CHARMM internal coordinates of N, CA and C (Angstrom, degrees):
IC EDIT
DIST 1 N 1 CA 1.4421
DIST 1 CA 1 C 1.5238
ANGL 1 N 1 CA 1 C 108.54
DIST 1 C 2 N 1.3065
ANGL 1 CA 1 C 2 N 115.74
DIHE 1 N 1 CA 1 C 2 N 130.16
DIST 2 N 2 CA 1.4580
ANGL 1 C 2 N 2 CA 120.57
DIHE 1 CA 1 C 2 N 2 CA -178.70
DIST 2 CA 2 C 1.5263
ANGL 2 N 2 CA 2 C 110.01
DIHE 1 C 2 N 2 CA 2 C -95.38
DIST 2 C 3 N 1.3137
ANGL 2 CA 2 C 3 N 116.34
DIHE 2 N 2 CA 2 C 3 N 146.06
DIST 3 N 3 CA 1.4593
ANGL 2 C 3 N 3 CA 121.56
DIHE 2 CA 2 C 3 N 3 CA -178.73
DIST 3 CA 3 C 1.5234
ANGL 3 N 3 CA 3 C 112.00
DIHE 2 C 3 N 3 CA 3 C -66.38
DIST 3 C 4 N 1.3324
ANGL 3 CA 3 C 4 N 117.93
DIHE 3 N 3 CA 3 C 4 N -26.41
DIST 4 N 4 CA 1.4620
ANGL 3 C 4 N 4 CA 119.92
DIHE 3 CA 3 C 4 N 4 CA -177.49
DIST 4 CA 4 C 1.5310
ANGL 4 N 4 CA 4 C 113.33
DIHE 3 C 4 N 4 CA 4 C -91.61
DIST 4 C 5 N 1.3426
ANGL 4 CA 4 C 5 N 118.09
DIHE 4 N 4 CA 4 C 5 N 5.47
DIST 5 N 5 CA 1.4525
ANGL 4 C 5 N 5 CA 120.67
DIHE 4 CA 4 C 5 N 5 CA 177.13
DIST 5 CA 5 C 1.5248
ANGL 5 N 5 CA 5 C 110.10
DIHE 4 C 5 N 5 CA 5 C -71.44
DIST 5 C 6 N 1.3082
ANGL 5 CA 5 C 6 N 115.77
DIHE 5 N 5 CA 5 C 6 N 151.21
DIST 6 N 6 CA 1.4598
ANGL 5 C 6 N 6 CA 121.11
DIHE 5 CA 5 C 6 N 6 CA 178.46
DIST 6 CA 6 C 1.5273
ANGL 6 N 6 CA 6 C 109.46
DIHE 5 C 6 N 6 CA 6 C -61.45
DIST 6 C 7 N 1.3172
ANGL 6 CA 6 C 7 N 116.85
DIHE 6 N 6 CA 6 C 7 N 148.46
DIST 7 N 7 CA 1.4663
ANGL 6 C 7 N 7 CA 121.01
DIHE 6 CA 6 C 7 N 7 CA -176.61
DIST 7 CA 7 C 1.5293
ANGL 7 N 7 CA 7 C 112.10
DIHE 6 C 7 N 7 CA 7 C -59.77
DIST 7 C 8 N 1.3307
ANGL 7 CA 7 C 8 N 117.65
DIHE 7 N 7 CA 7 C 8 N -33.55
DIST 8 N 8 CA 1.4656
ANGL 7 C 8 N 8 CA 120.10
DIHE 7 CA 7 C 8 N 8 CA 178.38
DIST 8 CA 8 C 1.5268
ANGL 8 N 8 CA 8 C 111.35
DIHE 7 C 8 N 8 CA 8 C -68.69
DIST 8 C 9 N 1.3150
ANGL 8 CA 8 C 9 N 116.29
DIHE 8 N 8 CA 8 C 9 N -36.19
DIST 9 N 9 CA 1.4635
ANGL 8 C 9 N 9 CA 120.12
DIHE 8 CA 8 C 9 N 9 CA 177.94
DIST 9 CA 9 C 1.5294
ANGL 9 N 9 CA 9 C 109.91
DIHE 8 C 9 N 9 CA 9 C -69.04
DIST 9 C 10 N 1.3192
ANGL 9 CA 9 C 10 N 116.65
DIHE 9 N 9 CA 9 C 10 N -39.94
DIST 10 N 10 CA 1.4659
ANGL 9 C 10 N 10 CA 120.49
DIHE 9 CA 9 C 10 N 10 CA -179.76
DIST 10 CA 10 C 1.5235
ANGL 10 N 10 CA 10 C 112.21
DIHE 9 C 10 N 10 CA 10 C -68.17
DIST 10 C 11 N 1.3308
ANGL 10 CA 10 C 11 N 117.70
DIHE 10 N 10 CA 10 C 11 N -34.73
DIST 11 N 11 CA 1.4548
ANGL 10 C 11 N 11 CA 119.86
DIHE 10 CA 10 C 11 N 11 CA -174.16
DIST 11 CA 11 C 1.5297
ANGL 11 N 11 CA 11 C 114.07
DIHE 10 C 11 N 11 CA 11 C -100.10
DIST 11 C 12 N 1.3240
ANGL 11 CA 11 C 12 N 118.19
DIHE 11 N 11 CA 11 C 12 N -1.38
DIST 12 N 12 CA 1.4619
ANGL 11 C 12 N 12 CA 121.09
DIHE 11 CA 11 C 12 N 12 CA -179.50
DIST 12 CA 12 C 1.5256
ANGL 12 N 12 CA 12 C 110.72
DIHE 11 C 12 N 12 CA 12 C -68.63
DIST 12 C 13 N 1.3328
ANGL 12 CA 12 C 13 N 115.17
DIHE 12 N 12 CA 12 C 13 N 145.48
DIST 13 N 13 CA 1.4609
ANGL 12 C 13 N 13 CA 120.80
DIHE 12 CA 12 C 13 N 13 CA 177.98
DIST 13 CA 13 C 1.5249
ANGL 13 N 13 CA 13 C 109.18
DIHE 12 C 13 N 13 CA 13 C -109.34
DIST 13 C 14 N 1.3013
ANGL 13 CA 13 C 14 N 116.29
DIHE 13 N 13 CA 13 C 14 N 135.20
DIST 14 N 14 CA 1.4618
ANGL 13 C 14 N 14 CA 120.88
DIHE 13 CA 13 C 14 N 14 CA 178.22
DIST 14 CA 14 C 1.5237
ANGL 14 N 14 CA 14 C 109.57
DIHE 13 C 14 N 14 CA 14 C -81.79
DIST 14 C 15 N 1.3204
ANGL 14 CA 14 C 15 N 116.62
DIHE 14 N 14 CA 14 C 15 N 140.60
DIST 15 N 15 CA 1.4582
ANGL 14 C 15 N 15 CA 122.54
DIHE 14 CA 14 C 15 N 15 CA 177.35
DIST 15 CA 15 C 1.5232
ANGL 15 N 15 CA 15 C 108.34
DIHE 14 C 15 N 15 CA 15 C -115.63
DIST 15 C 16 N 1.2978
ANGL 15 CA 15 C 16 N 116.35
DIHE 15 N 15 CA 15 C 16 N 132.08
DIST 16 N 16 CA 1.4563
ANGL 15 C 16 N 16 CA 120.96
DIHE 15 CA 15 C 16 N 16 CA 177.37
DIST 16 CA 16 C 1.5223
ANGL 16 N 16 CA 16 C 107.76
DIHE 15 C 16 N 16 CA 16 C -85.05
DIST 16 C 17 N 1.3232
ANGL 16 CA 16 C 17 N 116.10
DIHE 16 N 16 CA 16 C 17 N 121.31
DIST 17 N 17 CA 1.4532
ANGL 16 C 17 N 17 CA 120.70
DIHE 16 CA 16 C 17 N 17 CA 179.20
DIST 17 CA 17 C 1.5195
ANGL 17 N 17 CA 17 C 109.55
DIHE 16 C 17 N 17 CA 17 C -88.97
DIST 17 C 18 N 1.3348
ANGL 17 CA 17 C 18 N 117.26
DIHE 17 N 17 CA 17 C 18 N 141.43
DIST 18 N 18 CA 1.4608
ANGL 17 C 18 N 18 CA 119.48
DIHE 17 CA 17 C 18 N 18 CA 178.91
DIST 18 CA 18 C 1.5265
ANGL 18 N 18 CA 18 C 110.66
DIHE 17 C 18 N 18 CA 18 C -65.30
DIST 18 C 19 N 1.3077
ANGL 18 CA 18 C 19 N 116.54
DIHE 18 N 18 CA 18 C 19 N 146.75
DIST 19 N 19 CA 1.4633
ANGL 18 C 19 N 19 CA 120.74
DIHE 18 CA 18 C 19 N 19 CA -178.67
DIST 19 CA 19 C 1.5251
ANGL 19 N 19 CA 19 C 111.85
DIHE 18 C 19 N 19 CA 19 C -73.77
DIST 19 C 20 N 1.3231
ANGL 19 CA 19 C 20 N 117.60
DIHE 19 N 19 CA 19 C 20 N -27.79
DIST 20 N 20 CA 1.4551
ANGL 19 C 20 N 20 CA 120.15
DIHE 19 CA 19 C 20 N 20 CA 177.82
DIST 20 CA 20 C 1.5234
ANGL 20 N 20 CA 20 C 109.59
DIHE 19 C 20 N 20 CA 20 C -140.69
DIST 20 C 21 N 1.2988
ANGL 20 CA 20 C 21 N 115.29
DIHE 20 N 20 CA 20 C 21 N 151.95
DIST 21 N 21 CA 1.4499
ANGL 20 C 21 N 21 CA 120.66
DIHE 20 CA 20 C 21 N 21 CA 179.45
DIST 21 CA 21 C 1.5263
ANGL 21 N 21 CA 21 C 109.47
DIHE 20 C 21 N 21 CA 21 C -80.05
DIST 21 C 22 N 1.3272
ANGL 21 CA 21 C 22 N 117.96
DIHE 21 N 21 CA 21 C 22 N 137.15
DIST 22 N 22 CA 1.4659
ANGL 21 C 22 N 22 CA 119.23
DIHE 21 CA 21 C 22 N 22 CA 177.08
DIST 22 CA 22 C 1.5259
ANGL 22 N 22 CA 22 C 110.50
DIHE 21 C 22 N 22 CA 22 C -69.65
DIST 22 C 23 N 1.3121
ANGL 22 CA 22 C 23 N 115.95
DIHE 22 N 22 CA 22 C 23 N 142.03
DIST 23 N 23 CA 1.4577
ANGL 22 C 23 N 23 CA 121.25
DIHE 22 CA 22 C 23 N 23 CA 179.06
DIST 23 CA 23 C 1.5199
ANGL 23 N 23 CA 23 C 109.62
DIHE 22 C 23 N 23 CA 23 C -101.07
DIST 23 C 24 N 1.3353
ANGL 23 CA 23 C 24 N 117.52
DIHE 23 N 23 CA 23 C 24 N 142.32
DIST 24 N 24 CA 1.4613
ANGL 23 C 24 N 24 CA 119.54
DIHE 23 CA 23 C 24 N 24 CA 174.89
DIST 24 CA 24 C 1.5290
ANGL 24 N 24 CA 24 C 109.83
DIHE 23 C 24 N 24 CA 24 C -64.16
DIST 24 C 25 N 1.3300
ANGL 24 CA 24 C 25 N 116.45
DIHE 24 N 24 CA 24 C 25 N 140.02
DIST 25 N 25 CA 1.4686
ANGL 24 C 25 N 25 CA 121.08
DIHE 24 CA 24 C 25 N 25 CA -177.84
DIST 25 CA 25 C 1.5274
ANGL 25 N 25 CA 25 C 110.79
DIHE 24 C 25 N 25 CA 25 C -59.73
DIST 25 C 26 N 1.3200
ANGL 25 CA 25 C 26 N 116.13
DIHE 25 N 25 CA 25 C 26 N 128.04
DIST 26 N 26 CA 1.4608
ANGL 25 C 26 N 26 CA 121.66
DIHE 25 CA 25 C 26 N 26 CA 177.75
DIST 26 CA 26 C 1.5178
ANGL 26 N 26 CA 26 C 114.77
DIHE 25 C 26 N 26 CA 26 C 87.40
DIST 26 C 27 N 1.3113
ANGL 26 CA 26 C 27 N 117.32
DIHE 26 N 26 CA 26 C 27 N -4.11
DIST 27 N 27 CA 1.4587
ANGL 26 C 27 N 27 CA 120.96
DIHE 26 CA 26 C 27 N 27 CA -177.80
DIST 27 CA 27 C 1.5218
ANGL 27 N 27 CA 27 C 110.56
DIHE 26 C 27 N 27 CA 27 C -115.27
DIST 27 C 28 N 1.3227
ANGL 27 CA 27 C 28 N 116.37
DIHE 27 N 27 CA 27 C 28 N 144.89
DIST 28 N 28 CA 1.4647
ANGL 27 C 28 N 28 CA 122.98
DIHE 27 CA 27 C 28 N 28 CA -178.66
DIST 28 CA 28 C 1.5254
ANGL 28 N 28 CA 28 C 107.96
DIHE 27 C 28 N 28 CA 28 C -129.69
DIST 28 C 29 N 1.3292
ANGL 28 CA 28 C 29 N 115.95
DIHE 28 N 28 CA 28 C 29 N 135.59
DIST 29 N 29 CA 1.4640
ANGL 28 C 29 N 29 CA 118.88
DIHE 28 CA 28 C 29 N 29 CA 177.00
DIST 29 CA 29 C 1.5149
ANGL 29 N 29 CA 29 C 108.96
DIHE 28 C 29 N 29 CA 29 C -83.06
DIST 29 C 30 N 1.3177
ANGL 29 CA 29 C 30 N 116.75
DIHE 29 N 29 CA 29 C 30 N 120.21
DIST 30 N 30 CA 1.4592
ANGL 29 C 30 N 30 CA 123.13
DIHE 29 CA 29 C 30 N 30 CA -179.52
DIST 30 CA 30 C 1.5267
ANGL 30 N 30 CA 30 C 108.47
DIHE 29 C 30 N 30 CA 30 C -93.89
DIST 30 C 31 N 1.3319
ANGL 30 CA 30 C 31 N 116.47
DIHE 30 N 30 CA 30 C 31 N 107.99
DIST 31 N 31 CA 1.4634
ANGL 30 C 31 N 31 CA 121.23
DIHE 30 CA 30 C 31 N 31 CA -176.94
DIST 31 CA 31 C 1.5359
ANGL 31 N 31 CA 31 C 111.77
DIHE 30 C 31 N 31 CA 31 C -64.52
DIST 31 C 32 N 1.3278
ANGL 31 CA 31 C 32 N 116.88
DIHE 31 N 31 CA 31 C 32 N -33.65
DIST 32 N 32 CA 1.4581
ANGL 31 C 32 N 32 CA 120.29
DIHE 31 CA 31 C 32 N 32 CA -179.25
DIST 32 CA 32 C 1.5325
ANGL 32 N 32 CA 32 C 110.86
DIHE 31 C 32 N 32 CA 32 C -67.43
DIST 32 C 33 N 1.3216
ANGL 32 CA 32 C 33 N 116.36
DIHE 32 N 32 CA 32 C 33 N -41.59
DIST 33 N 33 CA 1.4574
ANGL 32 C 33 N 33 CA 121.68
DIHE 32 CA 32 C 33 N 33 CA -178.93
DIST 33 CA 33 C 1.5241
ANGL 33 N 33 CA 33 C 110.85
DIHE 32 C 33 N 33 CA 33 C -83.34
DIST 33 C 34 N 1.3439
ANGL 33 CA 33 C 34 N 116.13
DIHE 33 N 33 CA 33 C 34 N -34.60
DIST 34 N 34 CA 1.4576
ANGL 33 C 34 N 34 CA 120.80
DIHE 33 CA 33 C 34 N 34 CA -178.14
DIST 34 CA 34 C 1.5119
ANGL 34 N 34 CA 34 C 112.52
DIHE 33 C 34 N 34 CA 34 C 83.10
DIST 34 C 35 N 1.3517
ANGL 34 CA 34 C 35 N 115.90
DIHE 34 N 34 CA 34 C 35 N 33.08
DIST 35 N 35 CA 1.4647
ANGL 34 C 35 N 35 CA 119.50
DIHE 34 CA 34 C 35 N 35 CA -178.24
DIST 35 CA 35 C 1.5271
ANGL 35 N 35 CA 35 C 109.71
DIHE 34 C 35 N 35 CA 35 C -153.29
DIST 35 C 36 N 1.3542
ANGL 35 CA 35 C 36 N 115.17
DIHE 35 N 35 CA 35 C 36 N 160.30
DIST 36 N 36 CA 1.4578
ANGL 35 C 36 N 36 CA 120.69
DIHE 35 CA 35 C 36 N 36 CA 174.53
DIST 36 CA 36 C 1.5232
ANGL 36 N 36 CA 36 C 108.44
DIHE 35 C 36 N 36 CA 36 C -78.60
DIST 36 C 37 N 1.3363
ANGL 36 CA 36 C 37 N 115.96
DIHE 36 N 36 CA 36 C 37 N 131.41
DIST 37 N 37 CA 1.4589
ANGL 36 C 37 N 37 CA 120.73
DIHE 36 CA 36 C 37 N 37 CA 179.86
DIST 37 CA 37 C 1.5195
ANGL 37 N 37 CA 37 C 109.69
DIHE 36 C 37 N 37 CA 37 C -129.13
DIST 37 C 38 N 1.3335
ANGL 37 CA 37 C 38 N 114.94
DIHE 37 N 37 CA 37 C 38 N 157.98
DIST 38 N 38 CA 1.4573
ANGL 37 C 38 N 38 CA 121.68
DIHE 37 CA 37 C 38 N 38 CA 175.29
DIST 38 CA 38 C 1.5169
ANGL 38 N 38 CA 38 C 106.95
DIHE 37 C 38 N 38 CA 38 C -112.58
DIST 38 C 39 N 1.3375
ANGL 38 CA 38 C 39 N 118.19
DIHE 38 N 38 CA 38 C 39 N 106.56
DIST 39 N 39 CA 1.4563
ANGL 38 C 39 N 39 CA 120.69
DIHE 38 CA 38 C 39 N 39 CA -175.87
DIST 39 CA 39 C 1.5352
ANGL 39 N 39 CA 39 C 113.32
DIHE 38 C 39 N 39 CA 39 C -60.41
DIST 39 C 40 N 1.3250
ANGL 39 CA 39 C 40 N 118.08
DIHE 39 N 39 CA 39 C 40 N -34.59
DIST 40 N 40 CA 1.4719
ANGL 39 C 40 N 40 CA 119.30
DIHE 39 CA 39 C 40 N 40 CA -178.16
DIST 40 CA 40 C 1.5233
ANGL 40 N 40 CA 40 C 111.95
DIHE 39 C 40 N 40 CA 40 C -73.28
DIST 40 C 41 N 1.3295
ANGL 40 CA 40 C 41 N 117.85
DIHE 40 N 40 CA 40 C 41 N -30.21
DIST 41 N 41 CA 1.4682
ANGL 40 C 41 N 41 CA 121.29
DIHE 40 CA 40 C 41 N 41 CA 179.50
DIST 41 CA 41 C 1.5227
ANGL 41 N 41 CA 41 C 112.08
DIHE 40 C 41 N 41 CA 41 C -96.57
DIST 41 C 42 N 1.3160
ANGL 41 CA 41 C 42 N 116.42
DIHE 41 N 41 CA 41 C 42 N -21.17
DIST 42 N 42 CA 1.4615
ANGL 41 C 42 N 42 CA 120.35
DIHE 41 CA 41 C 42 N 42 CA -175.09
DIST 42 CA 42 C 1.5181
ANGL 42 N 42 CA 42 C 111.40
DIHE 41 C 42 N 42 CA 42 C 67.04
DIST 42 C 43 N 1.3448
ANGL 42 CA 42 C 43 N 116.30
DIHE 42 N 42 CA 42 C 43 N 35.60
DIST 43 N 43 CA 1.4670
ANGL 42 C 43 N 43 CA 120.99
DIHE 42 CA 42 C 43 N 43 CA -175.49
DIST 43 CA 43 C 1.5169
ANGL 43 N 43 CA 43 C 111.17
DIHE 42 C 43 N 43 CA 43 C -122.03
DIST 43 C 44 N 1.3323
ANGL 43 CA 43 C 44 N 114.34
DIHE 43 N 43 CA 43 C 44 N 155.86
DIST 44 N 44 CA 1.4510
ANGL 43 C 44 N 44 CA 120.68
DIHE 43 CA 43 C 44 N 44 CA 171.64
DIST 44 CA 44 C 1.5280
ANGL 44 N 44 CA 44 C 108.69
DIHE 43 C 44 N 44 CA 44 C -86.41
DIST 44 C 45 N 1.3195
ANGL 44 CA 44 C 45 N 116.17
DIHE 44 N 44 CA 44 C 45 N 144.21
DIST 45 N 45 CA 1.4619
ANGL 44 C 45 N 45 CA 120.31
DIHE 44 CA 44 C 45 N 45 CA -178.56
DIST 45 CA 45 C 1.5261
ANGL 45 N 45 CA 45 C 112.05
DIHE 44 C 45 N 45 CA 45 C -59.79
DIST 45 C 46 N 1.3229
ANGL 45 CA 45 C 46 N 117.80
DIHE 45 N 45 CA 45 C 46 N -39.17
DIST 46 N 46 CA 1.4630
ANGL 45 C 46 N 46 CA 120.30
DIHE 45 CA 45 C 46 N 46 CA -176.80
DIST 46 CA 46 C 1.5205
ANGL 46 N 46 CA 46 C 112.75
DIHE 45 C 46 N 46 CA 46 C -67.49
DIST 46 C 47 N 1.3352
ANGL 46 CA 46 C 47 N 117.65
DIHE 46 N 46 CA 46 C 47 N -22.68
DIST 47 N 47 CA 1.4641
ANGL 46 C 47 N 47 CA 120.90
DIHE 46 CA 46 C 47 N 47 CA -178.58
DIST 47 CA 47 C 1.5256
ANGL 47 N 47 CA 47 C 112.75
DIHE 46 C 47 N 47 CA 47 C -95.62
DIST 47 C 48 N 1.3109
ANGL 47 CA 47 C 48 N 117.93
DIHE 47 N 47 CA 47 C 48 N -11.75
DIST 48 N 48 CA 1.4662
ANGL 47 C 48 N 48 CA 121.36
DIHE 47 CA 47 C 48 N 48 CA -176.23
DIST 48 CA 48 C 1.5295
ANGL 48 N 48 CA 48 C 110.14
DIHE 47 C 48 N 48 CA 48 C -93.35
DIST 48 C 49 N 1.3360
ANGL 48 CA 48 C 49 N 117.87
DIHE 48 N 48 CA 48 C 49 N 116.05
DIST 49 N 49 CA 1.4711
ANGL 48 C 49 N 49 CA 120.05
DIHE 48 CA 48 C 49 N 49 CA -178.41
DIST 49 CA 49 C 1.5299
ANGL 49 N 49 CA 49 C 113.59
DIHE 48 C 49 N 49 CA 49 C -68.32
DIST 49 C 50 N 1.3301
ANGL 49 CA 49 C 50 N 117.85
DIHE 49 N 49 CA 49 C 50 N -16.41
DIST 50 N 50 CA 1.4693
ANGL 49 C 50 N 50 CA 120.54
DIHE 49 CA 49 C 50 N 50 CA 179.70
DIST 50 CA 50 C 1.5205
ANGL 50 N 50 CA 50 C 112.74
DIHE 49 C 50 N 50 CA 50 C -92.76
DIST 50 C 51 N 1.3317
ANGL 50 CA 50 C 51 N 117.21
DIHE 50 N 50 CA 50 C 51 N -1.26
DIST 51 N 51 CA 1.4720
ANGL 50 C 51 N 51 CA 119.70
DIHE 50 CA 50 C 51 N 51 CA -178.23
DIST 51 CA 51 C 1.5273
ANGL 51 N 51 CA 51 C 110.38
DIHE 50 C 51 N 51 CA 51 C -72.54
DIST 51 C 52 N 1.3401
ANGL 51 CA 51 C 52 N 117.24
DIHE 51 N 51 CA 51 C 52 N 155.27
DIST 52 N 52 CA 1.4638
ANGL 51 C 52 N 52 CA 119.91
DIHE 51 CA 51 C 52 N 52 CA 177.55
DIST 52 CA 52 C 1.5213
ANGL 52 N 52 CA 52 C 110.83
DIHE 51 C 52 N 52 CA 52 C -64.90
DIST 52 C 53 N 1.3064
ANGL 52 CA 52 C 53 N 115.97
DIHE 52 N 52 CA 52 C 53 N 142.57
DIST 53 N 53 CA 1.4641
ANGL 52 C 53 N 53 CA 121.38
DIHE 52 CA 52 C 53 N 53 CA 179.94
DIST 53 CA 53 C 1.5166
ANGL 53 N 53 CA 53 C 110.09
DIHE 52 C 53 N 53 CA 53 C -107.80
DIST 53 C 54 N 1.2957
ANGL 53 CA 53 C 54 N 115.34
DIHE 53 N 53 CA 53 C 54 N 151.66
DIST 54 N 54 CA 1.4571
ANGL 53 C 54 N 54 CA 120.72
DIHE 53 CA 53 C 54 N 54 CA 178.31
DIST 54 CA 54 C 1.5195
ANGL 54 N 54 CA 54 C 109.97
DIHE 53 C 54 N 54 CA 54 C -69.47
DIST 54 C 55 N 1.3196
ANGL 54 CA 54 C 55 N 115.25
DIHE 54 N 54 CA 54 C 55 N 146.35
DIST 55 N 55 CA 1.4530
ANGL 54 C 55 N 55 CA 120.51
DIHE 54 CA 54 C 55 N 55 CA 173.95
DIST 55 CA 55 C 1.5101
ANGL 55 N 55 CA 55 C 109.88
DIHE 54 C 55 N 55 CA 55 C -85.77
DIST 55 C 56 N 1.2906
ANGL 55 CA 55 C 56 N 116.17
DIHE 55 N 55 CA 55 C 56 N -150.30
DIST 56 N 56 CA 1.4584
ANGL 55 C 56 N 56 CA 120.38
DIHE 55 CA 55 C 56 N 56 CA 178.79
DIST 56 CA 56 C 1.5232
ANGL 56 N 56 CA 56 C 109.49
DIHE 55 C 56 N 56 CA 56 C -86.17
DIST 56 C 57 N 1.3036
ANGL 56 CA 56 C 57 N 115.64
DIHE 56 N 56 CA 56 C 57 N 173.61
DIST 57 N 57 CA 1.4573
ANGL 56 C 57 N 57 CA 120.99
DIHE 56 CA 56 C 57 N 57 CA 177.90
DIST 57 CA 57 C 1.5235
ANGL 57 N 57 CA 57 C 111.01
DIHE 56 C 57 N 57 CA 57 C -92.83
DIST 57 C 58 N 1.3134
ANGL 57 CA 57 C 58 N 117.49
DIHE 57 N 57 CA 57 C 58 N 20.86
DIST 58 N 58 CA 1.4591
ANGL 57 C 58 N 58 CA 121.43
DIHE 57 CA 57 C 58 N 58 CA -175.96
DIST 58 CA 58 C 1.5280
ANGL 58 N 58 CA 58 C 112.81
DIHE 57 C 58 N 58 CA 58 C -63.85
DIST 58 C 59 N 1.3288
ANGL 58 CA 58 C 59 N 118.35
DIHE 58 N 58 CA 58 C 59 N -23.35
DIST 59 N 59 CA 1.4620
ANGL 58 C 59 N 59 CA 120.80
DIHE 58 CA 58 C 59 N 59 CA -177.26
DIST 59 CA 59 C 1.5230
ANGL 59 N 59 CA 59 C 112.62
DIHE 58 C 59 N 59 CA 59 C -91.35
DIST 59 C 60 N 1.3351
ANGL 59 CA 59 C 60 N 117.98
DIHE 59 N 59 CA 59 C 60 N 6.52
DIST 60 N 60 CA 1.4567
ANGL 59 C 60 N 60 CA 120.05
DIHE 59 CA 59 C 60 N 60 CA 177.82
DIST 60 CA 60 C 1.5251
ANGL 60 N 60 CA 60 C 110.06
DIHE 59 C 60 N 60 CA 60 C -64.90
DIST 60 C 61 N 1.3017
ANGL 60 CA 60 C 61 N 115.90
DIHE 60 N 60 CA 60 C 61 N 143.73
DIST 61 N 61 CA 1.4595
ANGL 60 C 61 N 61 CA 120.77
DIHE 60 CA 60 C 61 N 61 CA 175.17
DIST 61 CA 61 C 1.5200
ANGL 61 N 61 CA 61 C 108.29
DIHE 60 C 61 N 61 CA 61 C -85.30
DIST 61 C 62 N 1.2963
ANGL 61 CA 61 C 62 N 116.50
DIHE 61 N 61 CA 61 C 62 N 134.80
DIST 62 N 62 CA 1.4607
ANGL 61 C 62 N 62 CA 121.00
DIHE 61 CA 61 C 62 N 62 CA 178.04
DIST 62 CA 62 C 1.5157
ANGL 62 N 62 CA 62 C 108.82
DIHE 61 C 62 N 62 CA 62 C -78.22
DIST 62 C 63 N 1.3138
ANGL 62 CA 62 C 63 N 115.88
DIHE 62 N 62 CA 62 C 63 N 125.94
DIST 63 N 63 CA 1.4636
ANGL 62 C 63 N 63 CA 120.22
DIHE 62 CA 62 C 63 N 63 CA -177.71
DIST 63 CA 63 C 1.5143
ANGL 63 N 63 CA 63 C 112.27
DIHE 62 C 63 N 63 CA 63 C -95.70
DIST 63 C 64 N 1.3230
ANGL 63 CA 63 C 64 N 117.25
DIHE 63 N 63 CA 63 C 64 N -9.79
DIST 64 N 64 CA 1.4511
ANGL 63 C 64 N 64 CA 119.83
DIHE 63 CA 63 C 64 N 64 CA -179.54
DIST 64 CA 64 C 1.5129
ANGL 64 N 64 CA 64 C 114.08
DIHE 63 C 64 N 64 CA 64 C 82.58
DIST 64 C 65 N 1.3298
ANGL 64 CA 64 C 65 N 117.20
DIHE 64 N 64 CA 64 C 65 N 9.28
DIST 65 N 65 CA 1.4644
ANGL 64 C 65 N 65 CA 119.75
DIHE 64 CA 64 C 65 N 65 CA -178.98
DIST 65 CA 65 C 1.5174
ANGL 65 N 65 CA 65 C 111.93
DIHE 64 C 65 N 65 CA 65 C -72.97
DIST 65 C 66 N 1.3313
ANGL 65 CA 65 C 66 N 116.83
DIHE 65 N 65 CA 65 C 66 N -29.12
DIST 66 N 66 CA 1.4498
ANGL 65 C 66 N 66 CA 119.62
DIHE 65 CA 65 C 66 N 66 CA 179.02
DIST 66 CA 66 C 1.5259
ANGL 66 N 66 CA 66 C 108.86
DIHE 65 C 66 N 66 CA 66 C -146.04
DIST 66 C 67 N 1.3069
ANGL 66 CA 66 C 67 N 115.61
DIHE 66 N 66 CA 66 C 67 N 171.05
DIST 67 N 67 CA 1.4693
ANGL 66 C 67 N 67 CA 120.50
DIHE 66 CA 66 C 67 N 67 CA 179.68
DIST 67 CA 67 C 1.5196
ANGL 67 N 67 CA 67 C 110.12
DIHE 66 C 67 N 67 CA 67 C -128.26
DIST 67 C 68 N 1.3298
ANGL 67 CA 67 C 68 N 117.82
DIHE 67 N 67 CA 67 C 68 N 29.62
DIST 68 N 68 CA 1.4545
ANGL 67 C 68 N 68 CA 121.47
DIHE 67 CA 67 C 68 N 68 CA -178.46
DIST 68 CA 68 C 1.5189
ANGL 68 N 68 CA 68 C 110.14
DIHE 67 C 68 N 68 CA 68 C -66.07
DIST 68 C 69 N 1.2966
ANGL 68 CA 68 C 69 N 116.01
DIHE 68 N 68 CA 68 C 69 N 136.79
DIST 69 N 69 CA 1.4608
ANGL 68 C 69 N 69 CA 121.25
DIHE 68 CA 68 C 69 N 69 CA 175.37
DIST 69 CA 69 C 1.5108
ANGL 69 N 69 CA 69 C 114.28
DIHE 68 C 69 N 69 CA 69 C 75.99
DIST 69 C 70 N 1.2946
ANGL 69 CA 69 C 70 N 117.92
DIHE 69 N 69 CA 69 C 70 N 10.57
DIST 70 N 70 CA 1.4678
ANGL 69 C 70 N 70 CA 118.81
DIHE 69 CA 69 C 70 N 70 CA -179.05
DIST 70 CA 70 C 1.5038
ANGL 70 N 70 CA 70 C 110.72
DIHE 69 C 70 N 70 CA 70 C -105.73
END
COOR INIT
IC SEED 1 N 1 CA 1 C
IC BUILD
């Protein structure tokens, strides 16, 4: 770390990004269809009421592109 670096550069923390996205158990992303499907049920994830639902976006990493809501 250099003394003449900007304070944001000196105090920034690096985050390790996962190499692959975790898949919901039992669901497969079909690239041809462009949707998550369940091969055993023959259903789309968005139409299945028992499929896992997304949580909040609270775990998003802030990229510094905007400062909305801060």
